[in-house]
N, C-alpha and C positions, 0 to 999 in steps of 0.2 A: 252735239251742243257743247259749247265751251263753258267750263266751270268758271264761276267768278269768286273772287275773294272779297269778303266784307270786312272793311276796317272798322274795328270797334273803338280803338283809342290810338291817337298819335300825339305824343307829348314830348316836351323838351324839359329836362331838369338841369339846372345850372348849379354846380357845386363850387367849392373853393378853387379847385385846380382842374376841373373837368366839366364837360357838357356831355349829357347822355340823351340820345333820342330813342324812344321806345315806341314800337308799334305793336298793338295786339290786334289780331285778325282771326276770322273764322273762314275755313276752307274745307269743303267736303265733310262738314260736320266736326271737324277738328279745330281746336283753338291753338294758335301759334303766336309766338312773340319774338320780335326781332329787337335786339338792343345794340346800339352803336355808341361807343363811348370814345370821345376825344379827350385825352389827358395831356398835361404839360410834358410828360415823359412818354416818348414813343413806345416803350415796352409795356406801358400801362394801358394803351389803347386796346379796345376790344370790339369785336363785331360777332354776335352770337345769335343763333337760332335756337329757340326752345319750343317744345311741345308740351301741352297740358295734359297731365294724367288725371282723368276724372275720378278714378278710384282712390288715388292717394291725395288728390287735391294739391298737386305740386307741379311746378314747371321743371322739365328735364331738358338738359342741353342735347341738341340733336347734331348741330354742326356749328363751325365757327370759321372765321377768316383770321389767319395769323396777322399780328400787328404789321409785319413787314410787307404783307400783301394787301393791306387795306388802302383804299383810295381816300378815305377821310383823313385829313391832315391832323397831325398832333398839334396841340396848343390852340384849339379854337377859342378856348376860354380867354386867352390873352388878347384876342381881337374884339373889336366892338361890333359884332355881327348882331343883326336882328334875327328873329326866329325864321324869317323866310330865307335868309342866307344860309343859316344853319341847316335847314331842311335841304336846300340845294346841295350843300357840301357833304351831307351824309347820304344822299339818295342813292348813289351808285352801290354802296355796300348794302343798303337796305334792299335794293332791287335784286342784288346777287343772291342774298339769303332768302328772300321771298320766292325767287325762281327755284332754288333748291327745294324749298318746302313744297311747291307745287308739283315737282317731279317725284318727290318722296310720297306724297299723299294722293296722287292721281291714280 
């Protein structure tokens, strides 16, 4: 039987110079979070996978994608994209990190 991932939250936060999309999900009894940030400066862009530590009640970084390897473009904040376009432009990095999570937790 194939295990499924339950998405708990999928939100977009728009800052002064950046846009961050965060997904919180549950898989195999574990809570995971993926955060993809597009900033005006390439080197400030991030794509990170976190796992939730129930004992410490904290999110811990598990893996990440280097800014130079991300497919999410820098400077999304400078464009007049609606949320649907932002979701589409961040989805590849989100999917890559969720795939890593399923392999680590399966």
